[in-house]
C-alpha positions as CSV (number, residue, x, y, z in Angstrom):
1,M,51.5,25.9,-33.2
2,N,52.3,22.5,-35.4
3,N,49.1,22.1,-35.4
4,T,47.7,24.9,-36.8
5,K,50.8,24.9,-39.3
6,A,49.3,21.1,-39.8
7,G,45.8,22.7,-41.1
8,L,47.1,25.0,-42.8
9,L,49.0,22.6,-45.0
10,N,46.3,20.4,-45.4
11,R,44.3,22.7,-47.0
12,P,42.7,22.4,-49.8
13,A,45.5,25.0,-52.0
14,P,43.7,28.4,-53.5
15,S,42.6,28.0,-57.3
16,V,45.8,30.9,-59.1
17,S,43.2,33.1,-60.0
18,R,42.1,33.7,-56.4
19,S,42.9,36.9,-55.1
20,S,45.0,37.7,-51.9
21,S,41.8,38.6,-49.9
22,G,39.8,36.2,-51.1
23,A,42.8,33.5,-49.8
24,S,42.4,35.6,-46.5
25,K,38.3,35.0,-46.3
26,T,39.0,31.7,-47.1
27,A,41.4,31.0,-44.4
28,S,39.9,32.8,-41.5
29,F,36.6,30.6,-42.4
30,V,38.2,27.0,-42.0
31,I,40.8,27.7,-40.0
32,P,38.7,28.0,-36.3
33,A,37.2,24.3,-35.2
34,P,34.1,24.8,-34.8
35,K,32.6,24.0,-31.2
36,E,30.6,21.3,-31.4
37,K,30.6,19.8,-28.0
38,I,31.0,20.3,-24.3
39,E,34.2,19.3,-22.5
40,M,32.8,16.3,-20.3
41,Y,32.9,16.8,-16.7
42,S,33.4,20.3,-17.2
43,P,31.1,23.0,-15.2
44,A,29.4,23.7,-18.7
45,F,28.8,19.6,-18.8
46,Y,27.2,19.6,-15.6
47,A,25.0,23.0,-16.1
48,A,23.3,21.5,-19.5
49,C,22.8,18.1,-17.3
50,T,21.1,19.8,-14.7
51,A,19.1,21.9,-17.5
52,G,17.9,18.5,-19.2
53,G,16.9,17.0,-16.1
54,T,15.2,20.0,-15.4
55,L,12.9,19.8,-19.0
56,S,13.1,16.1,-18.9
57,C,10.8,15.6,-15.2
58,G,9.0,18.6,-15.3
59,L,7.5,18.0,-18.2
60,T,7.2,14.8,-18.0
61,H,5.0,14.8,-14.6
62,T,3.1,17.8,-15.7
63,A,1.5,15.7,-18.5
64,V,0.6,12.8,-16.7
65,T,-1.2,15.1,-14.3
66,P,-4.5,13.2,-14.5
67,L,-3.2,10.1,-13.9
68,D,-0.9,11.0,-10.4
69,L,-4.7,12.6,-9.9
70,V,-6.6,9.7,-10.1
71,K,-3.9,7.8,-8.6
72,C,-3.6,9.7,-5.6
73,K,-7.5,9.5,-5.5
74,M,-7.7,5.8,-5.5
75,Q,-5.0,5.9,-2.9
76,I,-6.7,7.9,-0.6
77,D,-10.3,7.2,-1.4
78,P,-10.7,3.6,-3.1
79,A,-14.3,3.4,-1.8
80,K,-15.3,6.0,-4.3
81,Y,-12.3,5.5,-6.8
82,K,-12.2,2.0,-7.2
83,S,-10.3,1.4,-11.0
84,I,-8.4,3.1,-13.0
85,T,-11.4,3.9,-15.5
86,S,-14.4,4.4,-12.4
87,G,-12.0,7.0,-11.4
88,F,-11.8,9.4,-14.4
89,G,-15.3,8.6,-15.3
90,V,-16.2,10.3,-11.2
91,L,-13.3,12.9,-12.1
92,L,-14.8,13.6,-15.5
93,K,-18.8,14.3,-13.5
94,E,-17.3,15.8,-10.9
95,Q,-14.9,18.3,-11.9
96,G,-15.3,18.7,-16.0
97,L,-12.2,18.2,-17.9
98,K,-10.7,21.0,-15.9
99,G,-10.7,19.0,-13.1
100,F,-7.7,16.9,-15.0
101,F,-4.7,19.3,-14.2
102,R,-5.9,19.8,-10.8
103,G,-2.5,20.6,-9.3
104,W,0.0,21.4,-12.5
105,V,1.6,24.1,-11.2
106,P,3.3,22.7,-7.8
107,T,4.1,19.4,-10.0
108,L,5.5,21.5,-12.3
109,F,8.0,23.6,-10.0
110,G,8.3,20.9,-7.6
111,Y,9.2,18.0,-10.4
112,S,11.5,20.3,-12.4
113,A,13.6,21.5,-9.1
114,Q,13.4,17.6,-8.4
115,G,14.8,16.2,-12.1
116,A,17.3,19.1,-12.3
117,C,19.2,17.9,-9.1
118,K,18.1,14.2,-9.6
119,F,20.3,14.6,-12.8
120,G,22.8,16.8,-12.4
121,F,24.3,16.0,-9.2
122,Y,23.3,11.8,-10.4
123,E,26.1,12.6,-13.1
124,F,28.3,14.1,-10.6
125,F,28.5,11.8,-8.2
126,K,28.7,9.2,-10.7
127,K,32.2,10.7,-11.9
128,Y,33.2,11.4,-8.4
129,Y,33.1,8.1,-6.8
130,S,34.2,6.5,-10.0
131,D,37.6,9.0,-9.6
132,I,37.8,6.5,-5.5
133,A,37.1,3.5,-7.3
134,G,39.7,4.1,-10.0
135,P,39.7,2.4,-12.9
136,E,40.3,-1.5,-12.7
137,Y,37.3,-0.9,-9.7
138,A,34.8,1.6,-11.4
139,A,34.7,-0.9,-14.1
140,K,34.3,-4.0,-12.1
141,Y,31.9,-2.6,-9.4
142,K,29.7,-0.2,-11.6
143,T,26.6,-1.3,-10.8
144,L,27.4,-0.1,-7.3
145,I,28.3,3.4,-8.5
146,Y,25.0,3.6,-10.3
147,L,23.7,3.2,-7.2
148,A,25.3,4.8,-4.8
149,G,25.5,7.8,-7.2
150,S,22.0,7.5,-7.6
151,A,21.2,7.8,-4.2
152,S,23.4,10.6,-3.2
153,A,21.6,12.5,-6.0
154,E,17.9,12.0,-5.0
155,L,18.8,12.8,-1.1
156,I,19.4,15.8,-2.5
157,A,16.2,16.2,-5.3
158,D,13.8,14.8,-2.6
159,V,14.7,18.3,-0.3
160,A,14.1,20.5,-3.4
161,L,10.6,18.2,-4.4
162,C,9.0,18.2,-0.8
163,P,7.4,21.2,-0.5
164,M,5.5,21.6,-3.7
165,E,4.5,17.7,-3.3
166,A,3.0,18.4,0.0
167,V,0.4,21.4,-1.1
168,K,0.3,19.3,-4.8
169,V,-1.1,16.6,-2.7
170,R,-3.2,18.6,-0.5
171,V,-4.7,20.3,-3.3
172,Q,-6.0,17.2,-5.5
173,T,-7.0,15.0,-2.4
174,Q,-9.1,17.6,-0.7
175,P,-12.0,19.0,-2.2
176,G,-12.5,22.9,-1.7
177,F,-9.2,23.3,-0.3
178,A,-7.4,25.4,-3.3
179,R,-7.5,25.5,-6.5
180,G,-4.1,26.0,-7.3
181,L,-0.5,27.0,-6.0
182,G,-1.1,30.2,-5.6
183,D,-4.0,29.7,-3.0
184,G,-3.0,26.3,-1.8
185,L,0.5,27.6,-0.7
186,P,-0.5,30.2,1.7
187,K,-3.3,27.9,3.3
188,F,-1.0,25.0,3.7
189,L,1.2,27.3,5.9
190,K,-1.5,28.7,7.5
191,S,-2.8,25.3,8.6
192,D,0.9,23.4,8.9
193,G,3.6,26.1,9.3
194,V,6.7,25.4,7.5
195,S,7.6,22.4,8.7
196,G,4.1,21.1,7.6
197,L,6.0,21.1,3.8
198,Y,8.5,18.2,5.3
199,K,6.0,16.4,6.9
200,G,6.7,14.1,4.4
201,L,10.2,14.4,3.6
202,V,11.4,10.6,5.2
203,P,8.2,8.8,3.6
204,L,9.6,10.4,0.4
205,W,12.4,9.5,0.6
206,G,11.3,6.1,1.1
207,R,10.0,6.3,-2.3
208,Q,12.5,7.9,-4.0
209,I,15.7,6.7,-3.4
210,P,14.2,3.5,-3.9
211,Y,12.8,4.5,-7.3
212,T,15.2,6.5,-8.6
213,M,18.6,4.0,-7.3
214,M,16.8,1.2,-9.5
215,K,15.3,4.0,-12.3
216,F,19.2,4.9,-13.0
217,A,20.9,1.2,-12.6
218,S,18.7,-0.6,-14.3
219,F,18.8,2.2,-17.0
220,E,22.9,1.6,-17.4
221,T,22.4,-1.9,-16.8
222,I,19.6,-2.5,-19.7
223,V,20.9,-0.3,-22.2
224,E,25.0,-1.6,-22.2
225,M,22.9,-5.5,-22.8
226,L,20.8,-3.9,-25.4
227,Y,24.3,-2.4,-27.1
228,K,25.8,-5.3,-26.1
229,Y,23.5,-8.0,-27.3
230,A,20.8,-6.8,-29.2
231,I,22.3,-4.0,-31.2
232,P,25.2,-5.7,-33.8
233,T,26.8,-2.0,-34.4
234,P,28.7,-0.5,-31.8
235,K,27.1,2.8,-29.7
236,E,29.7,5.4,-31.0
237,Q,28.5,4.2,-35.1
238,C,24.8,3.5,-34.7
239,S,22.7,6.9,-35.5
240,K,21.8,9.6,-32.8
241,S,18.1,8.3,-33.5
242,L,18.8,4.9,-32.8
243,Q,20.2,5.5,-29.5
244,L,17.5,7.6,-28.1
245,G,15.2,4.5,-28.9
246,V,17.1,3.0,-26.9
247,S,17.5,4.9,-24.7
248,F,13.6,5.3,-24.3
249,A,12.9,1.5,-24.1
250,G,16.0,1.3,-21.8
251,G,13.5,3.9,-19.4
252,Y,10.4,2.2,-19.8
253,V,11.7,-1.0,-18.7
254,A,13.3,0.6,-15.8
255,G,9.9,2.4,-14.9
256,V,8.6,-0.7,-14.6
257,F,11.3,-1.8,-11.7
258,C,11.0,1.9,-10.4
259,A,7.0,1.5,-9.8
260,V,6.7,-1.5,-7.9
261,V,9.7,-0.6,-5.4
262,S,8.6,2.2,-4.2
263,H,4.9,2.2,-4.9
264,P,4.2,1.6,-0.5
265,A,6.2,4.2,0.2
266,D,4.4,6.2,-2.5
267,N,0.9,5.0,-0.7
268,L,2.6,6.3,2.5
269,V,3.2,9.9,0.9
270,S,-0.4,10.4,-0.2
271,F,-1.3,9.3,3.2
272,L,0.4,11.3,4.9
273,N,0.0,14.4,3.2
274,N,-3.0,14.5,3.6
275,A,-4.3,13.4,6.9
276,K,-3.3,16.1,8.9
277,G,-1.7,14.5,12.2
278,A,-1.3,11.3,10.9
279,S,1.3,8.8,11.2
280,V,3.4,6.0,9.6
281,G,1.4,3.7,11.7
282,D,-1.9,4.5,11.3
283,A,-1.2,3.9,7.6
284,V,-0.3,0.9,7.8
285,K,-2.7,0.2,9.9
286,K,-5.7,1.9,7.9
287,M,-4.2,0.1,4.7
288,G,-2.8,-2.7,5.6
289,L,0.7,-4.2,4.0
290,W,-1.4,-5.5,1.2
291,G,-2.6,-2.4,0.6
292,L,0.2,-0.3,0.9
293,C,2.2,-2.4,-1.9
294,T,-1.5,-3.0,-4.3
295,R,-3.1,0.2,-3.9
296,G,-2.9,1.9,-7.0
297,L,-0.4,-0.1,-8.4
298,P,-1.4,-0.5,-12.0
299,L,-2.5,2.3,-12.5
300,R,1.3,3.4,-11.3
301,I,2.9,1.2,-13.5
302,V,1.4,2.2,-17.0
303,M,1.8,5.7,-15.7
304,I,5.4,4.8,-14.0
305,G,6.6,3.5,-17.7
306,T,5.3,5.8,-19.6
307,L,7.6,8.4,-17.5
308,T,10.6,6.8,-17.1
309,G,11.0,6.1,-20.8
310,A,10.2,9.3,-21.4
311,Q,11.8,11.1,-19.1
312,W,15.6,9.1,-20.4
313,G,14.3,10.1,-24.3
314,I,14.2,13.8,-23.5
315,Y,17.2,14.0,-21.0
316,D,18.9,12.1,-24.1
317,A,17.5,13.8,-26.5
318,F,18.7,17.6,-25.2
319,K,22.0,16.0,-24.3
320,V,22.5,14.9,-28.3
321,F,21.5,18.5,-28.8
322,V,24.4,20.2,-26.9
323,G,26.8,17.7,-28.4
324,L,27.2,14.8,-25.4
325,P,26.6,10.8,-26.0
326,T,23.4,9.5,-24.5
327,T,24.0,8.0,-21.4
328,G,24.4,4.7,-20.6
329,G,26.1,1.8,-23.4
330,A,29.7,1.9,-21.1
331,A,31.4,1.8,-17.8
332,P,32.0,4.6,-16.3
333,P,35.4,6.2,-17.4
334,P,38.2,6.5,-15.0
335,A,40.0,8.9,-13.4
336,E,42.3,11.1,-15.1
337,K,46.0,10.5,-14.0
338,A,47.4,13.7,-12.6
């Protein structure tokens, strides 16, 4: 009631010539506060982050399907696909332009589901662990909170991704297996069963959990450093376009680190999903440790750097669109006292 009175008192007085009905219409227009923002850490907040993650990962991974396709083929058949440029040339000659987007449907579905879980649960676990630690320790050990929150989120996200990833790799790397998800999934289930869809889950965790820990922790750290040392204006006073530029830059640099850390496991996932009945030992024996760490790495650095930068840009753009602040630039918020 007091706030309503204050709002009425601060409103400009109507002119004498204005009719009472006109004043009534003006009052009904001015008094209600516009819903400009979603309440932080409310169900609507987590729903928005989940939706932003769906767009962020689904769209970007689908867009780089040609790069991912050549990368997978370089990992599986390096004698034929010797380099990035020759790989694109061989693919164009054998399958035409249409072949560059083979496997885009399982890519879209799989990474949309993964992005929803990755970003939605990251925001949840970051707040959850911050509340457990308390304000002092949350600020002091914020990097550990970023690492723990992202690892917890990715553990769940990969369960959503794994079936589509298995079908995608089989479609992309085995000529004649299937045209896409519609005919590829039934064939996969017939030959490998439901359990085959999750055969690559542990290697996928090995690839994605370190990747995501590096992705979120390094991004949060880089963005915080940019606002602290490179940008003289406090984040709250920066334009939204500048904040989104910082998000893209921080995401790109983080993506380079991610590619290097997760690449050996990425080679394992491609090998296991392509070769029926193969084991991790078979992959190490055939590719060698050096091959696991380096085969297809330059292309993956370009792909993941661009991908991660675009993901953070899209995710934060969506947050801005719905009235939320961009990610990073400050320590995790302290737990609210009861």
